[in-house]
C-alpha positions as CSV (number, residue, x, y, z in Angstrom):
1,X,-13.8,13.8,7.6
2,X,-15.4,11.3,9.9
3,X,-13.5,8.4,11.4
4,X,-15.2,5.8,9.3
5,X,-14.6,7.9,6.2
6,X,-10.9,8.1,7.1
7,X,-10.7,4.3,7.3
8,X,-12.5,3.7,4.0
9,X,-10.7,6.4,2.0
10,X,-7.3,5.5,3.4
11,X,-8.0,1.9,2.5
12,X,-8.8,2.7,-1.1
13,X,-6.0,5.2,-1.6
14,X,-3.6,2.8,0.0
15,X,-4.8,-0.1,-2.2
16,X,-4.2,2.0,-5.3
17,X,-0.6,2.6,-4.3
18,X,0.0,-1.0,-3.2
19,X,-1.3,-2.5,-6.5
20,X,1.0,-0.5,-8.7
21,X,4.1,-2.6,-9.8
22,X,7.2,-1.7,-7.8
23,X,10.1,-3.2,-5.8
24,X,8.0,-4.4,-2.9
25,X,5.6,-6.2,-5.2
26,X,8.5,-7.8,-7.2
27,X,10.2,-9.0,-4.0
28,X,7.0,-10.4,-2.6
29,X,6.4,-12.4,-5.7
30,X,9.9,-13.8,-5.7
31,X,9.9,-14.7,-2.0
32,X,6.4,-16.2,-2.2
33,X,7.6,-18.4,-5.0
34,X,10.4,-19.6,-2.8
35,X,8.7,-19.8,0.6
36,X,5.0,-20.1,-0.1
37,X,2.2,-17.9,1.2
38,X,4.0,-17.3,4.6
39,X,6.3,-14.9,2.8
40,X,3.8,-12.2,1.9
41,X,2.4,-11.5,5.4
42,X,6.0,-11.3,6.8
43,X,7.2,-8.9,4.2
44,X,4.2,-6.7,4.5
45,X,4.6,-6.8,8.3
46,X,8.1,-5.2,7.9
47,X,6.6,-2.6,5.5
48,X,3.8,-1.7,8.0
49,X,6.1,-1.5,11.0
50,X,8.3,1.0,9.1
51,X,5.2,3.0,8.2
52,X,4.0,3.0,11.8
53,X,7.3,4.4,13.0
54,X,7.2,7.0,10.2
55,X,3.6,8.1,11.1
56,X,4.6,8.5,14.8
57,X,7.6,10.5,13.8
58,X,5.5,12.7,11.5
59,X,2.9,13.3,14.1
60,X,5.5,14.3,16.7
61,X,7.1,16.6,14.2
62,X,3.8,18.1,13.2
63,X,2.6,18.7,16.7
64,X,3.8,22.2,17.0
65,X,2.7,23.3,13.5
66,X,-0.7,21.7,13.9
67,X,-1.3,23.4,17.3
68,X,-0.8,26.7,15.6
69,X,-3.1,25.9,12.6
70,X,-3.5,23.3,9.9
71,X,-0.7,23.6,7.3
72,X,-3.0,23.9,4.3
73,X,-0.2,23.6,1.7
74,X,0.4,20.0,2.9
75,X,-3.1,19.0,1.9
76,X,-2.8,20.9,-1.4
77,X,0.4,19.1,-2.4
78,X,-1.0,15.8,-1.3
79,X,-4.1,16.5,-3.5
80,X,-1.9,17.4,-6.5
81,X,0.1,14.2,-6.1
82,X,-3.1,12.1,-5.9
83,X,-4.4,13.7,-9.1
84,X,-1.1,12.8,-10.8
85,X,-1.3,9.2,-9.4
86,X,-4.8,8.8,-10.7
87,X,-4.0,10.2,-14.1
88,X,-0.9,8.0,-14.5
89,X,-2.8,4.9,-13.3
90,X,-5.7,5.2,-15.7
91,X,-3.3,6.2,-18.6
92,X,-1.1,3.2,-18.0
93,X,-4.1,0.8,-18.0
94,X,-5.4,2.5,-21.2
95,X,-2.1,2.0,-23.0
96,X,-1.7,-1.6,-21.7
97,X,1.4,-0.7,-19.7
98,X,0.4,-2.5,-16.5
99,X,-0.2,-6.2,-15.8
100,X,0.4,-8.7,-13.1
101,X,4.1,-9.3,-12.9
102,X,5.3,-12.8,-13.9
103,X,6.3,-15.1,-11.0
104,X,9.2,-16.4,-13.1
105,X,8.4,-19.9,-12.0
106,X,6.1,-22.6,-13.1
107,X,3.1,-23.0,-10.9
108,X,3.6,-25.9,-8.5
109,X,1.5,-29.1,-8.7
110,X,-1.3,-29.5,-6.2
111,X,0.7,-31.9,-4.1
112,X,3.8,-29.7,-4.0
113,X,1.7,-26.6,-3.4
114,X,0.0,-28.2,-0.4
115,X,3.4,-29.2,1.0
116,X,5.0,-25.8,0.5
117,X,2.1,-23.6,1.5
118,X,-0.1,-25.3,4.0
119,X,2.3,-26.6,6.5
120,X,5.8,-25.7,5.6
121,X,7.7,-24.6,8.7
122,X,10.1,-21.7,8.4
123,X,13.0,-21.2,10.8
124,X,12.9,-18.0,12.8
125,X,15.9,-16.5,10.9
126,X,14.0,-16.9,7.7
127,X,11.0,-15.1,9.1
128,X,13.1,-12.3,10.5
129,X,14.9,-12.0,7.1
130,X,11.5,-11.6,5.3
131,X,10.4,-8.9,7.8
132,X,13.6,-7.0,7.4
133,X,13.3,-7.4,3.6
134,X,10.0,-5.6,3.8
135,X,11.6,-2.8,5.7
136,X,14.7,-2.4,3.5
137,X,12.9,-2.6,0.2
138,X,10.4,0.1,1.4
139,X,13.2,2.4,2.5
140,X,15.0,1.9,-0.9
141,X,11.9,2.9,-2.9
142,X,11.9,6.7,-3.7
143,X,8.2,6.5,-4.7
144,X,7.4,5.3,-1.1
145,X,9.2,8.3,0.4
146,X,7.5,10.7,-2.0
147,X,4.0,9.2,-1.3
148,X,4.5,9.8,2.5
149,X,5.9,13.2,2.0
150,X,2.8,14.3,0.1
151,X,-0.3,12.1,0.3
152,X,0.6,10.5,3.6
153,X,1.5,13.8,5.3
154,X,-1.7,15.4,3.9
155,X,-3.8,12.5,5.3
156,X,-2.2,12.9,8.7
157,X,-2.9,16.6,8.9
158,X,-6.6,15.8,8.1
159,X,-6.8,12.7,10.4
160,X,-5.3,14.5,13.4
161,X,-8.2,16.9,13.4
162,X,-10.3,13.9,14.7
163,X,-7.8,13.1,17.4
164,X,-6.1,9.8,18.2
165,X,-9.1,7.9,16.8
166,X,-8.7,9.7,13.5
167,X,-5.0,8.7,13.2
168,X,-5.8,5.1,14.2
169,X,-8.6,4.9,11.7
170,X,-6.4,6.3,8.9
171,X,-3.4,4.1,9.6
172,X,-5.6,1.0,10.1
173,X,-7.3,1.5,6.8
174,X,-3.9,2.1,5.1
175,X,-2.3,-1.0,6.7
176,X,-5.3,-3.2,5.8
177,X,-4.9,-2.3,2.2
178,X,-1.3,-3.5,2.2
179,X,-2.1,-6.7,4.0
180,X,-5.0,-7.6,1.8
181,X,-3.2,-6.9,-1.5
182,X,0.0,-8.7,-0.6
183,X,-1.7,-11.7,0.9
184,X,-3.7,-12.0,-2.4
185,X,-0.4,-11.8,-4.3
186,X,1.0,-14.6,-2.1
187,X,-2.0,-16.7,-2.9
188,X,-1.8,-15.9,-6.6
189,X,1.8,-16.9,-6.8
190,X,1.3,-20.1,-4.8
191,X,-2.0,-21.0,-6.6
192,X,-1.0,-20.4,-10.2
193,X,-3.2,-17.2,-10.6
194,X,-6.5,-19.0,-10.0
195,X,-7.8,-16.0,-8.0
196,X,-6.8,-13.0,-10.1
197,X,-6.2,-12.3,-13.8
198,X,-5.1,-9.2,-15.7
199,X,-8.6,-8.1,-16.7
200,X,-9.7,-7.9,-13.1
201,X,-6.4,-6.4,-12.0
202,X,-6.7,-3.6,-14.6
203,X,-10.3,-3.0,-13.8
204,X,-9.5,-2.4,-10.2
205,X,-6.7,0.0,-11.1
206,X,-9.1,2.1,-13.2
207,X,-11.6,2.3,-10.4
208,X,-8.8,3.3,-8.0
209,X,-7.5,5.8,-10.5
210,X,-10.9,7.6,-10.7
211,X,-11.2,7.4,-6.9
212,X,-7.8,9.2,-6.6
213,X,-9.2,12.0,-8.8
214,X,-12.0,12.5,-6.3
215,X,-9.7,12.4,-3.3
216,X,-7.2,14.7,-4.9
217,X,-9.9,17.2,-5.5
218,X,-11.1,16.9,-1.9
219,X,-7.6,17.5,-0.5
220,X,-7.1,20.6,-2.7
221,X,-10.5,22.0,-1.7
222,X,-9.7,21.2,2.0
223,X,-6.4,23.1,1.7
224,X,-7.7,26.1,-0.2
225,X,-10.9,26.6,1.8
């Protein structure tokens, strides 16, 4: 897989995971309602920092195994998990089980929104708390751990074949998907959902679900052949 392909596919696969409702999304919505759009980037920063440390640890741990040959079973398990993710995603949309979580608050007026979002200063301790929130919520999410033990590890074994640029491309694409989605969530919460509705949200999930089918098949093929 070429470096550009690693970035693009990692972005779409990462976006499919980020968009599914979970603890990090719920916390981001709650903190964005309290602190405005500044909350989402800080929370996702903590999430990405944790993932960066995890990727570095995985690469160092895999160094010996990869030098002896690509552990094909890693790609196979990652592909199976992506097939399951895609199937579950499309099924949940078909049965109407997914929707944008409620903010739990009334959308602020334009005046209040401008004051709370555009220029609201946050003390350093609040910013640090939001970053650590992103770290702790990610660690507490078993789905996050399973994803990295299967899909993430499989991606690393493929990306590392392209050297350091392959790893950078993979992680950059994955991180950008988190940043984009959670910043959008922060804007949606602060702006009263003027930018995104459930129809668009579910449509994107279906597209991501079918993309996961394709990537899952690719991972399994890569592992077998």
